[in-house]
N, C-alpha and C positions, 0 to 999 in steps of 0.2 A: 211360499205362496199357497193359500188354501185351495183345496180341490173343490170343484163345483158339485152340486147335489146329484146331477145325473151320473157323474163319475162314481160317486159313492153307491148309487143304486146299481150301476153296472158291476162294481166290485162285489157288492152283496149278492147279486144274481150269479156272478161267476163262482163265488165261493159256495153258494147253495148248490150249483150244478156239480161241482167237484165233490161236495159232501154227500149229495144224493147218490152219486155213483160209488163213492168209496165206502160209505157206511149205511146207506139207505136214507130216504127222505124222512121216514118216520123217526128214525133215531137221531136225526140232525136237529138240534134245538136252535132256537133263535140265538142263544148265546154262542153256540158253536159257529153259526154262520157269521155272526158279528166278529168273533175272534179270528176266523179264517180270512175275513175281509179287512181286518185291522181297524175296525170301528167300534165305538162303545155300544154295548147291547141296547141301551135305550134309544139310540138313534135309528135302529132298525125300524122301529114303529113309525118313524117319520116317513119312511119309504114304503112300508108294507103294514097294513092294519092287522093282518093275520097270517098264519102259516099258509092258508089257502092262497093268499095274495102272492106269497113267495113261490108257491107251486105254479101259479099262473105266469109269473115272471120267468120261471125256468122254462116252461113250455113255450112261451113267446120267444125267448132267446134261442131255443133250439130250432124253432121254425125259421127265425131270421137267419140263423147260421146256415140252414139248408138252402134257403133262397140265395144267400151270398155265395155259398160254395157252388151252387148250380150255375151261377154267372161265370165262374171259371171254367166249368165243363163246357159251357156254350161256346167258348173260344176254340174248342177242339176241332171244329169243322162241321161236317154234316151230322145228321142224327145218329148214325151208327157210331161215328167217332165220339160223339158226345156221350152216348150210352157207355161206350168202352172207357171213357175218361171217368165216368161215375164209378164203374166197377174197379178201375185201377185205384181210385181215391179210397175206396172202402178197403181194399187189400192193404194199402199203405197206412191206414189209420191205426192208431194204438199199437204200433209195433207189429203189424200184420195180424191183428186180432179183430179188425173191423171197428166200425163206429160205435160209440157208446150211446148214441141217441136212442136206440131201441131199448136198451137196458134202463136208461133213465126214464123214458116215457112209460115203460111198464111199471116202474117204481112209483111214478106219479099217479098212474091210473089206480094202483092198489091203495095208495094212501090218501090221495086227494080227490079221487073220483072225477066227476065232471067239472069240478071247480077249476081244474088245471088245464083243460083242453089238451090233455096229454097226447092226443093223436095229431096235433097240428103239424108237427114236423114231418110225420109220415104222409099225411095228406098232401102236403106241399111237394114232397119227393115223388109220390105217385103221380101227381098232376104234372110235374115236370117231365117224368119219364113218358107218360101218356102223350104229352105234346110231341115228344120225339117220334113216337110210333105213328101219330097222326100225320106228321110231316112225311113219314115213309109211305103214307097212303092208306093206313088202316082206318076203319070207321072209329068213331069215338068209343063205342062199346068194346071193340076188339083191342083198341089201343090201351084202354084202361086195364083190360084183362092181362095183356102182355106186360104192362108196367107193373101190375100187382105181382105177377109171376117173378119178374126180375128182382123187384125189391124184396119180396119174400125170400127168394133164394139167397140173396146177399145177407139179409138180416139173420136168417137161420144159420148160415155158415159163420157169421160173425159171432153168434151165440155159442156155437160149437167150438170155435177157435178160442173164445174167452174161457169157456168152461174147461176145455182140455189144456189150456195154456200152450197151444200149438197152432201155428198159422196154417198147417196143412189143409184143414177143412175149407177155409176161405180161399186159399190159393186154388184148390181143385175146383170149387164151385165157380170161382171167377173165370177160370180157363174154360169151363163148360159154358157158362153164360156168354162169354165173349164169342165163342164159336156160334152159339145160338143166335146172337144179335147179328153177327156177320152174315149168317146164312138166311136171315129173315127176308122173306118175299111176301108180297101182298097177294 
């Protein structure tokens, strides 16, 4: 049974994400993306007019993934528990080396610039975390500042864990941030 067009677009986007992370977006050609997705090179242009369109699809898929994952964290209970669930998810991602979203978004920013909306996933993540802090009683401005601190801490720790090929940095930062979240008072 033939696959539908949206399935092919999804496979191409998933392949582009993997290649952007593994070898860099700039070094990933349309032919590489097609081969990784198991589709003929020419059919890529049916779904994406340019490589900038591929970058935009990657950025959109990463943002959608953050929104979907945050729905799982929302099931954890109150805002402190939800923030802790986010932290735990980051520690568990990529074999204890944190999420790849930051690395891929930076790669897109370098290579595709504004065309890709590279920060969409992180903006969604900060907005989600800020909503948790607002629920705890913080003003919108204070909630966003705390959310930015939390996400920055986890992203930086994920980068260190990936570079060092050691989960210790993200585990330590996660433990620190979980204590910080638990002790949060308005």
